[in-house]
PDBQT receptor file of N, H, CA, C and O in Angstrom, charges set to zero:
ATOM      1  N   MET A   1      66.223  66.135 162.688  1.00  0.00    +0.000 N 
ATOM      2  CA  MET A   1      67.472  66.167 161.835  1.00  0.00    +0.000 C 
ATOM      3  C   MET A   1      67.180  66.581 160.427  1.00  0.00    +0.000 C 
ATOM      4  O   MET A   1      68.015  67.147 159.722  1.00  0.00    +0.000 OA
ATOM      5  N   LEU A   2      66.081  66.309 160.079  1.00  0.00    +0.000 N 
ATOM      6  H   LEU A   2      65.403  65.849 160.652  1.00  0.00    +0.000 HD
ATOM      7  CA  LEU A   2      65.558  66.869 158.741  1.00  0.00    +0.000 C 
ATOM      8  C   LEU A   2      65.656  68.451 158.550  1.00  0.00    +0.000 C 
ATOM      9  O   LEU A   2      66.025  68.982 157.503  1.00  0.00    +0.000 OA
ATOM     10  N   HIS A   3      65.301  69.081 159.628  1.00  0.00    +0.000 N 
ATOM     11  H   HIS A   3      65.001  68.649 160.478  1.00  0.00    +0.000 HD
ATOM     12  CA  HIS A   3      65.297  70.377 159.770  1.00  0.00    +0.000 C 
ATOM     13  C   HIS A   3      66.811  70.951 159.277  1.00  0.00    +0.000 C 
ATOM     14  O   HIS A   3      67.092  71.851 158.485  1.00  0.00    +0.000 OA
ATOM     15  N   PHE A   4      67.601  70.118 160.019  1.00  0.00    +0.000 N 
ATOM     16  H   PHE A   4      67.372  69.388 160.662  1.00  0.00    +0.000 HD
ATOM     17  CA  PHE A   4      69.111  70.799 159.940  1.00  0.00    +0.000 C 
ATOM     18  C   PHE A   4      69.544  70.442 158.486  1.00  0.00    +0.000 C 
ATOM     19  O   PHE A   4      70.465  71.119 158.028  1.00  0.00    +0.000 OA
ATOM     20  N   PHE A   5      69.125  69.685 157.872  1.00  0.00    +0.000 N 
ATOM     21  H   PHE A   5      68.377  69.135 158.243  1.00  0.00    +0.000 HD
ATOM     22  CA  PHE A   5      69.653  69.252 156.513  1.00  0.00    +0.000 C 
ATOM     23  C   PHE A   5      68.749  70.235 155.529  1.00  0.00    +0.000 C 
ATOM     24  O   PHE A   5      69.220  70.545 154.434  1.00  0.00    +0.000 OA
ATOM     25  N   LEU A   6      67.810  70.586 155.820  1.00  0.00    +0.000 N 
ATOM     26  H   LEU A   6      67.427  70.335 156.709  1.00  0.00    +0.000 HD
ATOM     27  CA  LEU A   6      67.004  71.715 154.914  1.00  0.00    +0.000 C 
ATOM     28  C   LEU A   6      67.500  73.058 155.194  1.00  0.00    +0.000 C 
ATOM     29  O   LEU A   6      67.487  73.863 154.263  1.00  0.00    +0.000 OA
ATOM     30  N   VAL A   7      67.975  73.452 156.441  1.00  0.00    +0.000 N 
ATOM     31  H   VAL A   7      67.985  72.798 157.197  1.00  0.00    +0.000 HD
ATOM     32  CA  VAL A   7      68.541  74.623 156.587  1.00  0.00    +0.000 C 
ATOM     33  C   VAL A   7      69.961  74.625 155.980  1.00  0.00    +0.000 C 
ATOM     34  O   VAL A   7      70.288  75.591 155.289  1.00  0.00    +0.000 OA
ATOM     35  N   ALA A   8      70.895  73.534 156.204  1.00  0.00    +0.000 N 
ATOM     36  H   ALA A   8      70.630  72.749 156.765  1.00  0.00    +0.000 HD
ATOM     37  CA  ALA A   8      72.054  73.602 155.620  1.00  0.00    +0.000 C 
ATOM     38  C   ALA A   8      72.083  73.787 153.958  1.00  0.00    +0.000 C 
ATOM     39  O   ALA A   8      72.883  74.525 153.384  1.00  0.00    +0.000 OA
ATOM     40  N   SER A   9      71.019  72.944 153.263  1.00  0.00    +0.000 N 
ATOM     41  H   SER A   9      70.369  72.345 153.730  1.00  0.00    +0.000 HD
ATOM     42  CA  SER A   9      71.060  72.862 151.882  1.00  0.00    +0.000 C 
ATOM     43  C   SER A   9      70.492  74.300 151.486  1.00  0.00    +0.000 C 
ATOM     44  O   SER A   9      70.809  74.770 150.394  1.00  0.00    +0.000 OA
ATOM     45  N   GLY A  10      69.715  74.959 152.293  1.00  0.00    +0.000 N 
ATOM     46  H   GLY A  10      69.457  74.577 153.180  1.00  0.00    +0.000 HD
ATOM     47  CA  GLY A  10      69.299  76.248 151.769  1.00  0.00    +0.000 C 
ATOM     48  C   GLY A  10      70.216  77.296 151.801  1.00  0.00    +0.000 C 
ATOM     49  O   GLY A  10      70.228  78.158 150.922  1.00  0.00    +0.000 OA
ATOM     50  N   GLY A  11      71.116  77.287 152.906  1.00  0.00    +0.000 N 
ATOM     51  H   GLY A  11      71.105  76.587 153.619  1.00  0.00    +0.000 HD
ATOM     52  CA  GLY A  11      72.288  78.185 153.117  1.00  0.00    +0.000 C 
ATOM     53  C   GLY A  11      73.255  77.774 151.800  1.00  0.00    +0.000 C 
ATOM     54  O   GLY A  11      73.434  78.526 150.842  1.00  0.00    +0.000 OA
ATOM     55  N   ALA A  12      73.603  76.976 151.883  1.00  0.00    +0.000 N 
ATOM     56  H   ALA A  12      73.457  76.365 152.661  1.00  0.00    +0.000 HD
ATOM     57  CA  ALA A  12      74.540  76.377 150.694  1.00  0.00    +0.000 C 
ATOM     58  C   ALA A  12      74.128  76.761 149.260  1.00  0.00    +0.000 C 
ATOM     59  O   ALA A  12      74.999  77.119 148.468  1.00  0.00    +0.000 OA
ATOM     60  N   SER A  13      72.832  76.701 148.895  1.00  0.00    +0.000 N 
ATOM     61  H   SER A  13      72.124  76.410 149.539  1.00  0.00    +0.000 HD
ATOM     62  CA  SER A  13      72.362  76.915 147.548  1.00  0.00    +0.000 C 
ATOM     63  C   SER A  13      72.312  78.498 147.568  1.00  0.00    +0.000 C 
ATOM     64  O   SER A  13      72.638  79.116 146.555  1.00  0.00    +0.000 OA
ATOM     65  N   GLY A  14      71.897  79.171 148.742  1.00  0.00    +0.000 N 
ATOM     66  H   GLY A  14      71.633  78.669 149.565  1.00  0.00    +0.000 HD
ATOM     67  CA  GLY A  14      71.903  80.712 148.660  1.00  0.00    +0.000 C 
ATOM     68  C   GLY A  14      73.204  81.326 148.392  1.00  0.00    +0.000 C 
ATOM     69  O   GLY A  14      73.360  82.255 147.600  1.00  0.00    +0.000 OA
ATOM     70  N   ALA A  15      74.213  80.728 149.136  1.00  0.00    +0.000 N 
ATOM     71  H   ALA A  15      74.086  79.973 149.780  1.00  0.00    +0.000 HD
ATOM     72  CA  ALA A  15      75.611  81.070 149.014  1.00  0.00    +0.000 C 
ATOM     73  C   ALA A  15      76.298  80.789 147.666  1.00  0.00    +0.000 C 
ATOM     74  O   ALA A  15      77.191  81.517 147.231  1.00  0.00    +0.000 OA
ATOM     75  N   LEU A  16      75.831  79.679 147.014  1.00  0.00    +0.000 N 
ATOM     76  H   LEU A  16      75.106  79.088 147.367  1.00  0.00    +0.000 HD
ATOM     77  CA  LEU A  16      76.129  79.488 145.618  1.00  0.00    +0.000 C 
ATOM     78  C   LEU A  16      75.502  80.470 144.535  1.00  0.00    +0.000 C 
ATOM     79  O   LEU A  16      76.229  80.956 143.669  1.00  0.00    +0.000 OA
ATOM     80  N   LEU A  17      74.357  80.711 144.587  1.00  0.00    +0.000 N 
ATOM     81  H   LEU A  17      73.767  80.317 145.291  1.00  0.00    +0.000 HD
ATOM     82  CA  LEU A  17      73.739  81.635 143.918  1.00  0.00    +0.000 C 
ATOM     83  C   LEU A  17      74.102  83.054 144.078  1.00  0.00    +0.000 C 
ATOM     84  O   LEU A  17      73.887  83.822 143.141  1.00  0.00    +0.000 OA
ATOM     85  N   ARG A  18      74.585  83.442 145.078  1.00  0.00    +0.000 N 
ATOM     86  H   ARG A  18      74.760  82.818 145.839  1.00  0.00    +0.000 HD
ATOM     87  CA  ARG A  18      74.995  84.730 145.479  1.00  0.00    +0.000 C 
ATOM     88  C   ARG A  18      76.333  84.970 144.798  1.00  0.00    +0.000 C 
ATOM     89  O   ARG A  18      76.623  86.097 144.398  1.00  0.00    +0.000 OA
ATOM     90  N   PHE A  19      77.138  83.953 144.662  1.00  0.00    +0.000 N 
ATOM     91  H   PHE A  19      76.902  83.037 144.987  1.00  0.00    +0.000 HD
ATOM     92  CA  PHE A  19      78.383  83.869 144.322  1.00  0.00    +0.000 C 
ATOM     93  C   PHE A  19      78.152  83.949 142.619  1.00  0.00    +0.000 C 
ATOM     94  O   PHE A  19      78.467  84.957 141.988  1.00  0.00    +0.000 OA
ATOM     95  N   LEU A  20      77.605  82.836 142.029  1.00  0.00    +0.000 N 
ATOM     96  H   LEU A  20      77.349  82.017 142.542  1.00  0.00    +0.000 HD
ATOM     97  CA  LEU A  20      77.268  83.091 140.622  1.00  0.00    +0.000 C 
ATOM     98  C   LEU A  20      76.685  84.383 140.405  1.00  0.00    +0.000 C 
ATOM     99  O   LEU A  20      77.368  85.014 139.599  1.00  0.00    +0.000 OA
ATOM    100  N   ILE A  21      75.686  85.020 140.813  1.00  0.00    +0.000 N 
ATOM    101  H   ILE A  21      75.131  84.508 141.469  1.00  0.00    +0.000 HD
ATOM    102  CA  ILE A  21      75.068  86.458 140.338  1.00  0.00    +0.000 C 
ATOM    103  C   ILE A  21      76.259  87.323 140.598  1.00  0.00    +0.000 C 
ATOM    104  O   ILE A  21      76.336  88.183 139.720  1.00  0.00    +0.000 OA
ATOM    105  N   ASN A  22      77.125  87.403 141.400  1.00  0.00    +0.000 N 
ATOM    106  H   ASN A  22      77.063  86.705 142.113  1.00  0.00    +0.000 HD
ATOM    107  CA  ASN A  22      78.306  88.303 141.761  1.00  0.00    +0.000 C 
ATOM    108  C   ASN A  22      78.973  88.125 140.588  1.00  0.00    +0.000 C 
ATOM    109  O   ASN A  22      79.097  89.125 139.881  1.00  0.00    +0.000 OA
ATOM    110  N   ASN A  23      79.469  87.013 140.177  1.00  0.00    +0.000 N 
ATOM    111  H   ASN A  23      79.369  86.200 140.750  1.00  0.00    +0.000 HD
ATOM    112  CA  ASN A  23      80.436  86.956 138.969  1.00  0.00    +0.000 C 
ATOM    113  C   ASN A  23      79.734  87.235 137.755  1.00  0.00    +0.000 C 
ATOM    114  O   ASN A  23      80.394  87.775 136.867  1.00  0.00    +0.000 OA
ATOM    115  N   ILE A  24      78.618  86.996 137.550  1.00  0.00    +0.000 N 
ATOM    116  H   ILE A  24      78.082  86.557 138.271  1.00  0.00    +0.000 HD
ATOM    117  CA  ILE A  24      77.643  87.244 136.231  1.00  0.00    +0.000 C 
ATOM    118  C   ILE A  24      77.692  88.885 136.204  1.00  0.00    +0.000 C 
ATOM    119  O   ILE A  24      78.121  89.449 135.197  1.00  0.00    +0.000 OA
ATOM    120  N   PHE A  25      77.292  89.546 137.206  1.00  0.00    +0.000 N 
ATOM    121  H   PHE A  25      76.944  89.089 138.024  1.00  0.00    +0.000 HD
ATOM    122  CA  PHE A  25      77.082  91.173 137.108  1.00  0.00    +0.000 C 
ATOM    123  C   PHE A  25      78.074  91.990 137.504  1.00  0.00    +0.000 C 
ATOM    124  O   PHE A  25      77.931  93.213 137.510  1.00  0.00    +0.000 OA
ATOM    125  N   ARG A  26      79.113  91.424 137.853  1.00  0.00    +0.000 N 
ATOM    126  H   ARG A  26      79.230  90.431 137.849  1.00  0.00    +0.000 HD
ATOM    127  CA  ARG A  26      80.506  92.053 138.329  1.00  0.00    +0.000 C 
ATOM    128  C   ARG A  26      80.885  93.317 137.213  1.00  0.00    +0.000 C 
ATOM    129  O   ARG A  26      81.363  94.418 137.484  1.00  0.00    +0.000 OA
ATOM    130  N   SER A  27      80.522  92.795 135.939  1.00  0.00    +0.000 N 
ATOM    131  H   SER A  27      80.134  91.900 135.719  1.00  0.00    +0.000 HD
ATOM    132  CA  SER A  27      81.017  93.638 134.899  1.00  0.00    +0.000 C 
ATOM    133  C   SER A  27      80.054  95.061 134.596  1.00  0.00    +0.000 C 
ATOM    134  O   SER A  27      80.353  96.133 134.071  1.00  0.00    +0.000 OA
ATOM    135  N   TYR A  28      78.882  94.593 135.127  1.00  0.00    +0.000 N 
ATOM    136  H   TYR A  28      78.638  93.722 135.554  1.00  0.00    +0.000 HD
ATOM    137  CA  TYR A  28      77.821  95.737 135.000  1.00  0.00    +0.000 C 
ATOM    138  C   TYR A  28      77.604  96.729 136.126  1.00  0.00    +0.000 C 
ATOM    139  O   TYR A  28      77.115  97.836 135.904  1.00  0.00    +0.000 OA
ATOM    140  N   LEU A  29      77.940  96.361 137.238  1.00  0.00    +0.000 N 
ATOM    141  H   LEU A  29      78.337  95.461 137.418  1.00  0.00    +0.000 HD
ATOM    142  CA  LEU A  29      77.858  97.136 138.578  1.00  0.00    +0.000 C 
ATOM    143  C   LEU A  29      79.211  96.936 139.193  1.00  0.00    +0.000 C 
ATOM    144  O   LEU A  29      79.572  95.880 139.711  1.00  0.00    +0.000 OA
ATOM    145  N   TYR A  30      80.012  98.144 139.090  1.00  0.00    +0.000 N 
ATOM    146  H   TYR A  30      79.719  99.002 138.669  1.00  0.00    +0.000 HD
ATOM    147  CA  TYR A  30      81.574  97.951 139.609  1.00  0.00    +0.000 C 
ATOM    148  C   TYR A  30      81.467  98.180 141.130  1.00  0.00    +0.000 C 
ATOM    149  O   TYR A  30      82.320  97.637 141.832  1.00  0.00    +0.000 OA
ATOM    150  N   ASN A  31      80.569  98.880 141.675  1.00  0.00    +0.000 N 
ATOM    151  H   ASN A  31      79.877  99.322 141.104  1.00  0.00    +0.000 HD
ATOM    152  CA  ASN A  31      80.727  99.194 143.291  1.00  0.00    +0.000 C 
ATOM    153  C   ASN A  31      80.280  97.935 143.770  1.00  0.00    +0.000 C 
ATOM    154  O   ASN A  31      79.424  97.307 143.147  1.00  0.00    +0.000 OA
ATOM    155  N   SER A  32      80.790  97.504 144.838  1.00  0.00    +0.000 N 
ATOM    156  H   SER A  32      81.485  98.015 145.344  1.00  0.00    +0.000 HD
ATOM    157  CA  SER A  32      80.401  96.000 145.580  1.00  0.00    +0.000 C 
ATOM    158  C   SER A  32      78.973  96.369 146.287  1.00  0.00    +0.000 C 
ATOM    159  O   SER A  32      77.990  95.629 146.284  1.00  0.00    +0.000 OA
ATOM    160  N   PHE A  33      79.058  97.694 146.908  1.00  0.00    +0.000 N 
ATOM    161  H   PHE A  33      79.857  98.295 146.910  1.00  0.00    +0.000 HD
ATOM    162  CA  PHE A  33      77.892  97.890 147.655  1.00  0.00    +0.000 C 
ATOM    163  C   PHE A  33      76.650  97.713 146.716  1.00  0.00    +0.000 C 
ATOM    164  O   PHE A  33      75.683  97.071 147.125  1.00  0.00    +0.000 OA
ATOM    165  N   TYR A  34      76.657  98.232 145.550  1.00  0.00    +0.000 N 
ATOM    166  H   TYR A  34      77.443  98.753 145.217  1.00  0.00    +0.000 HD
ATOM    167  CA  TYR A  34      75.411  98.202 144.868  1.00  0.00    +0.000 C 
ATOM    168  C   TYR A  34      75.011  96.822 144.364  1.00  0.00    +0.000 C 
ATOM    169  O   TYR A  34      73.834  96.464 144.324  1.00  0.00    +0.000 OA
ATOM    170  N   LEU A  35      75.992  96.090 143.998  1.00  0.00    +0.000 N 
ATOM    171  H   LEU A  35      76.948  96.381 144.031  1.00  0.00    +0.000 HD
ATOM    172  CA  LEU A  35      75.918  94.664 143.625  1.00  0.00    +0.000 C 
ATOM    173  C   LEU A  35      75.408  93.943 144.794  1.00  0.00    +0.000 C 
ATOM    174  O   LEU A  35      74.473  93.163 144.613  1.00  0.00    +0.000 OA
ATOM    175  N   THR A  36      75.927  94.107 146.046  1.00  0.00    +0.000 N 
ATOM    176  H   THR A  36      76.687  94.741 146.193  1.00  0.00    +0.000 HD
ATOM    177  CA  THR A  36      75.442  93.393 146.999  1.00  0.00    +0.000 C 
ATOM    178  C   THR A  36      73.925  93.540 147.355  1.00  0.00    +0.000 C 
ATOM    179  O   THR A  36      73.174  92.634 147.718  1.00  0.00    +0.000 OA
ATOM    180  N   LEU A  37      73.577  95.074 147.150  1.00  0.00    +0.000 N 
ATOM    181  H   LEU A  37      74.186  95.810 146.855  1.00  0.00    +0.000 HD
ATOM    182  CA  LEU A  37      72.138  95.272 147.276  1.00  0.00    +0.000 C 
ATOM    183  C   LEU A  37      71.416  94.695 146.261  1.00  0.00    +0.000 C 
ATOM    184  O   LEU A  37      70.376  94.114 146.571  1.00  0.00    +0.000 OA
ATOM    185  N   PHE A  38      71.770  94.739 145.063  1.00  0.00    +0.000 N 
ATOM    186  H   PHE A  38      72.615  95.210 144.811  1.00  0.00    +0.000 HD
ATOM    187  CA  PHE A  38      71.142  94.251 144.047  1.00  0.00    +0.000 C 
ATOM    188  C   PHE A  38      70.775  92.855 144.230  1.00  0.00    +0.000 C 
ATOM    189  O   PHE A  38      69.620  92.454 144.087  1.00  0.00    +0.000 OA
ATOM    190  N   ILE A  39      71.892  92.017 144.591  1.00  0.00    +0.000 N 
ATOM    191  H   ILE A  39      72.830  92.343 144.708  1.00  0.00    +0.000 HD
ATOM    192  CA  ILE A  39      71.585  90.494 145.043  1.00  0.00    +0.000 C 
ATOM    193  C   ILE A  39      70.741  90.331 146.134  1.00  0.00    +0.000 C 
ATOM    194  O   ILE A  39      70.017  89.335 146.113  1.00  0.00    +0.000 OA
ATOM    195  N   ASN A  40      70.665  91.167 147.185  1.00  0.00    +0.000 N 
ATOM    196  H   ASN A  40      71.253  91.976 147.201  1.00  0.00    +0.000 HD
ATOM    197  CA  ASN A  40      69.691  90.980 148.297  1.00  0.00    +0.000 C 
ATOM    198  C   ASN A  40      68.541  91.285 148.034  1.00  0.00    +0.000 C 
ATOM    199  O   ASN A  40      67.705  90.674 148.700  1.00  0.00    +0.000 OA
ATOM    200  N   VAL A  41      68.015  92.274 147.037  1.00  0.00    +0.000 N 
ATOM    201  H   VAL A  41      68.694  92.770 146.496  1.00  0.00    +0.000 HD
ATOM    202  CA  VAL A  41      66.813  92.669 146.784  1.00  0.00    +0.000 C 
ATOM    203  C   VAL A  41      66.235  91.518 145.852  1.00  0.00    +0.000 C 
ATOM    204  O   VAL A  41      65.171  90.933 146.052  1.00  0.00    +0.000 OA
ATOM    205  N   VAL A  42      67.098  91.294 144.818  1.00  0.00    +0.000 N 
ATOM    206  H   VAL A  42      67.963  91.769 144.656  1.00  0.00    +0.000 HD
ATOM    207  CA  VAL A  42      66.361  90.024 143.996  1.00  0.00    +0.000 C 
ATOM    208  C   VAL A  42      66.334  88.823 144.664  1.00  0.00    +0.000 C 
ATOM    209  O   VAL A  42      65.517  88.002 144.247  1.00  0.00    +0.000 OA
ATOM    210  N   GLY A  43      67.244  88.420 145.896  1.00  0.00    +0.000 N 
ATOM    211  H   GLY A  43      67.908  89.087 146.235  1.00  0.00    +0.000 HD
ATOM    212  CA  GLY A  43      67.085  87.274 146.440  1.00  0.00    +0.000 C 
ATOM    213  C   GLY A  43      65.710  87.290 147.515  1.00  0.00    +0.000 C 
ATOM    214  O   GLY A  43      64.991  86.326 147.775  1.00  0.00    +0.000 OA
ATOM    215  N   SER A  44      65.592  88.681 148.037  1.00  0.00    +0.000 N 
ATOM    216  H   SER A  44      66.176  89.465 147.825  1.00  0.00    +0.000 HD
ATOM    217  CA  SER A  44      64.180  88.786 148.752  1.00  0.00    +0.000 C 
ATOM    218  C   SER A  44      63.035  88.500 147.941  1.00  0.00    +0.000 C 
ATOM    219  O   SER A  44      62.166  87.758 148.400  1.00  0.00    +0.000 OA
ATOM    220  N   PHE A  45      62.914  89.020 146.728  1.00  0.00    +0.000 N 
ATOM    221  H   PHE A  45      63.619  89.623 146.356  1.00  0.00    +0.000 HD
ATOM    222  CA  PHE A  45      61.719  88.801 145.997  1.00  0.00    +0.000 C 
ATOM    223  C   PHE A  45      61.538  87.404 145.387  1.00  0.00    +0.000 C 
ATOM    224  O   PHE A  45      60.448  87.040 144.948  1.00  0.00    +0.000 OA
ATOM    225  N   LEU A  46      62.516  86.712 145.374  1.00  0.00    +0.000 N 
ATOM    226  H   LEU A  46      63.402  87.007 145.731  1.00  0.00    +0.000 HD
ATOM    227  CA  LEU A  46      62.568  85.431 144.904  1.00  0.00    +0.000 C 
ATOM    228  C   LEU A  46      61.820  84.573 146.110  1.00  0.00    +0.000 C 
ATOM    229  O   LEU A  46      60.753  83.965 146.021  1.00  0.00    +0.000 OA
ATOM    230  N   ILE A  47      62.626  84.690 147.180  1.00  0.00    +0.000 N 
ATOM    231  H   ILE A  47      63.493  85.183 147.252  1.00  0.00    +0.000 HD
ATOM    232  CA  ILE A  47      62.107  84.120 148.437  1.00  0.00    +0.000 C 
ATOM    233  C   ILE A  47      60.590  84.295 148.808  1.00  0.00    +0.000 C 
ATOM    234  O   ILE A  47      59.877  83.396 149.253  1.00  0.00    +0.000 OA
ATOM    235  N   GLY A  48      60.178  85.685 148.540  1.00  0.00    +0.000 N 
ATOM    236  H   GLY A  48      60.758  86.416 148.179  1.00  0.00    +0.000 HD
ATOM    237  CA  GLY A  48      58.794  85.750 148.812  1.00  0.00    +0.000 C 
ATOM    238  C   GLY A  48      57.916  85.315 147.729  1.00  0.00    +0.000 C 
ATOM    239  O   GLY A  48      56.728  85.064 147.937  1.00  0.00    +0.000 OA
ATOM    240  N   TYR A  49      58.425  85.224 146.656  1.00  0.00    +0.000 N 
ATOM    241  H   TYR A  49      59.390  85.428 146.487  1.00  0.00    +0.000 HD
ATOM    242  CA  TYR A  49      57.465  84.679 145.502  1.00  0.00    +0.000 C 
ATOM    243  C   TYR A  49      57.324  83.055 145.738  1.00  0.00    +0.000 C 
ATOM    244  O   TYR A  49      56.298  82.410 145.518  1.00  0.00    +0.000 OA
ATOM    245  N   VAL A  50      58.514  82.555 146.210  1.00  0.00    +0.000 N 
ATOM    246  H   VAL A  50      59.347  83.079 146.389  1.00  0.00    +0.000 HD
ATOM    247  CA  VAL A  50      58.373  81.055 146.245  1.00  0.00    +0.000 C 
ATOM    248  C   VAL A  50      57.413  80.708 147.609  1.00  0.00    +0.000 C 
ATOM    249  O   VAL A  50      56.664  79.732 147.655  1.00  0.00    +0.000 OA
ATOM    250  N   ILE A  51      57.551  81.516 148.512  1.00  0.00    +0.000 N 
ATOM    251  H   ILE A  51      58.159  82.308 148.475  1.00  0.00    +0.000 HD
ATOM    252  CA  ILE A  51      56.569  81.172 149.583  1.00  0.00    +0.000 C 
ATOM    253  C   ILE A  51      55.481  81.578 149.480  1.00  0.00    +0.000 C 
ATOM    254  O   ILE A  51      54.628  81.013 150.165  1.00  0.00    +0.000 OA
ATOM    255  N   SER A  52      55.092  82.619 148.666  1.00  0.00    +0.000 N 
ATOM    256  H   SER A  52      55.785  83.078 148.109  1.00  0.00    +0.000 HD
ATOM    257  CA  SER A  52      53.648  82.924 148.250  1.00  0.00    +0.000 C 
ATOM    258  C   SER A  52      53.067  81.712 147.320  1.00  0.00    +0.000 C 
ATOM    259  O   SER A  52      51.902  81.314 147.298  1.00  0.00    +0.000 OA
ATOM    260  N   LEU A  53      54.168  81.230 146.560  1.00  0.00    +0.000 N 
ATOM    261  H   LEU A  53      55.114  81.554 146.577  1.00  0.00    +0.000 HD
ATOM    262  CA  LEU A  53      53.544  80.149 145.602  1.00  0.00    +0.000 C 
ATOM    263  C   LEU A  53      53.034  78.827 146.590  1.00  0.00    +0.000 C 
ATOM    264  O   LEU A  53      51.973  78.226 146.417  1.00  0.00    +0.000 OA
ATOM    265  N   ASN A  54      53.971  78.542 147.585  1.00  0.00    +0.000 N 
ATOM    266  H   ASN A  54      54.832  79.030 147.725  1.00  0.00    +0.000 HD
ATOM    267  CA  ASN A  54      53.721  77.524 148.454  1.00  0.00    +0.000 C 
ATOM    268  C   ASN A  54      52.516  77.778 149.338  1.00  0.00    +0.000 C 
ATOM    269  O   ASN A  54      51.792  76.849 149.696  1.00  0.00    +0.000 OA
ATOM    270  N   LEU A  55      52.292  79.097 149.706  1.00  0.00    +0.000 N 
ATOM    271  H   LEU A  55      52.880  79.852 149.415  1.00  0.00    +0.000 HD
ATOM    272  CA  LEU A  55      51.158  79.483 150.450  1.00  0.00    +0.000 C 
ATOM    273  C   LEU A  55      49.730  79.314 149.617  1.00  0.00    +0.000 C 
ATOM    274  O   LEU A  55      48.763  78.840 150.213  1.00  0.00    +0.000 OA
ATOM    275  N   ILE A  56      49.634  79.663 148.394  1.00  0.00    +0.000 N 
ATOM    276  H   ILE A  56      50.420  80.047 147.909  1.00  0.00    +0.000 HD
ATOM    277  CA  ILE A  56      48.656  79.467 147.527  1.00  0.00    +0.000 C 
ATOM    278  C   ILE A  56      48.319  78.123 147.312  1.00  0.00    +0.000 C 
ATOM    279  O   ILE A  56      47.146  77.777 147.179  1.00  0.00    +0.000 OA
ATOM    280  N   LYS A  57      49.283  77.323 147.266  1.00  0.00    +0.000 N 
ATOM    281  H   LYS A  57      50.236  77.605 147.374  1.00  0.00    +0.000 HD
ATOM    282  CA  LYS A  57      49.241  75.887 147.039  1.00  0.00    +0.000 C 
ATOM    283  C   LYS A  57      48.512  75.126 148.154  1.00  0.00    +0.000 C 
ATOM    284  O   LYS A  57      47.670  74.250 147.960  1.00  0.00    +0.000 OA
ATOM    285  N   ASN A  58      48.925  75.555 149.306  1.00  0.00    +0.000 N 
ATOM    286  H   ASN A  58      49.609  76.268 149.464  1.00  0.00    +0.000 HD
ATOM    287  CA  ASN A  58      48.394  75.136 150.760  1.00  0.00    +0.000 C 
ATOM    288  C   ASN A  58      46.909  75.501 150.812  1.00  0.00    +0.000 C 
ATOM    289  O   ASN A  58      46.020  74.747 151.205  1.00  0.00    +0.000 OA
ATOM    290  N   LEU A  59      46.754  76.739 150.371  1.00  0.00    +0.000 N 
ATOM    291  H   LEU A  59      47.477  77.352 150.051  1.00  0.00    +0.000 HD
ATOM    292  CA  LEU A  59      45.061  77.416 150.541  1.00  0.00    +0.000 C 
ATOM    293  C   LEU A  59      44.455  76.668 149.665  1.00  0.00    +0.000 C 
ATOM    294  O   LEU A  59      43.429  76.114 150.058  1.00  0.00    +0.000 OA
ATOM    295  N   SER A  60      44.846  76.462 148.418  1.00  0.00    +0.000 N 
ATOM    296  H   SER A  60      45.680  76.912 148.099  1.00  0.00    +0.000 HD
ATOM    297  CA  SER A  60      43.833  75.887 147.494  1.00  0.00    +0.000 C 
ATOM    298  C   SER A  60      43.617  74.232 147.845  1.00  0.00    +0.000 C 
ATOM    299  O   SER A  60      42.602  73.599 147.554  1.00  0.00    +0.000 OA
ATOM    300  N   GLU A  61      44.575  73.794 148.401  1.00  0.00    +0.000 N 
ATOM    301  H   GLU A  61      45.399  74.308 148.638  1.00  0.00    +0.000 HD
ATOM    302  CA  GLU A  61      44.442  72.374 148.845  1.00  0.00    +0.000 C 
ATOM    303  C   GLU A  61      43.535  72.283 150.149  1.00  0.00    +0.000 C 
ATOM    304  O   GLU A  61      42.726  71.363 150.268  1.00  0.00    +0.000 OA
ATOM    305  N   ASP A  62      43.691  73.261 151.122  1.00  0.00    +0.000 N 
ATOM    306  H   ASP A  62      44.349  74.008 151.025  1.00  0.00    +0.000 HD
ATOM    307  CA  ASP A  62      42.615  73.364 152.174  1.00  0.00    +0.000 C 
ATOM    308  C   ASP A  62      41.277  73.598 151.606  1.00  0.00    +0.000 C 
ATOM    309  O   ASP A  62      40.342  72.930 152.047  1.00  0.00    +0.000 OA
ATOM    310  N   LEU A  63      41.083  74.438 150.713  1.00  0.00    +0.000 N 
ATOM    311  H   LEU A  63      41.843  74.981 150.355  1.00  0.00    +0.000 HD
ATOM    312  CA  LEU A  63      39.644  74.627 150.204  1.00  0.00    +0.000 C 
ATOM    313  C   LEU A  63      39.044  73.679 149.565  1.00  0.00    +0.000 C 
ATOM    314  O   LEU A  63      37.816  73.632 149.494  1.00  0.00    +0.000 OA
ATOM    315  N   ILE A  64      39.875  72.754 148.987  1.00  0.00    +0.000 N 
ATOM    316  H   ILE A  64      40.873  72.793 149.045  1.00  0.00    +0.000 HD
ATOM    317  CA  ILE A  64      39.302  71.652 148.181  1.00  0.00    +0.000 C 
ATOM    318  C   ILE A  64      38.901  70.540 149.281  1.00  0.00    +0.000 C 
ATOM    319  O   ILE A  64      37.974  69.770 149.030  1.00  0.00    +0.000 OA
ATOM    320  N   LYS A  65      39.599  70.459 150.492  1.00  0.00    +0.000 N 
ATOM    321  H   LYS A  65      40.353  71.083 150.697  1.00  0.00    +0.000 HD
ATOM    322  CA  LYS A  65      39.258  69.426 151.478  1.00  0.00    +0.000 C 
ATOM    323  C   LYS A  65      37.802  69.809 151.782  1.00  0.00    +0.000 C 
ATOM    324  O   LYS A  65      36.960  68.911 151.745  1.00  0.00    +0.000 OA
ATOM    325  N   TYR A  66      37.494  70.853 152.029  1.00  0.00    +0.000 N 
ATOM    326  H   TYR A  66      38.177  71.583 152.058  1.00  0.00    +0.000 HD
ATOM    327  CA  TYR A  66      36.140  71.238 152.503  1.00  0.00    +0.000 C 
ATOM    328  C   TYR A  66      35.249  71.512 151.399  1.00  0.00    +0.000 C 
ATOM    329  O   TYR A  66      34.084  71.846 151.614  1.00  0.00    +0.000 OA
TER     330      TYR A  66
């Protein structure tokens, strides 16, 4: 059940952030294709950054144990 909650909260927060970024940058990027591309690229980098921080944290904890 926890997995369902995590997926639902991640989807909701992602949709909310996409909506907010879309409204903020709408005046700078008029074409919706470029705006969607920009949002997807920024989101991908943020997801990769968060995953890498978590991976580094887990690796450092594993090294401390041994």
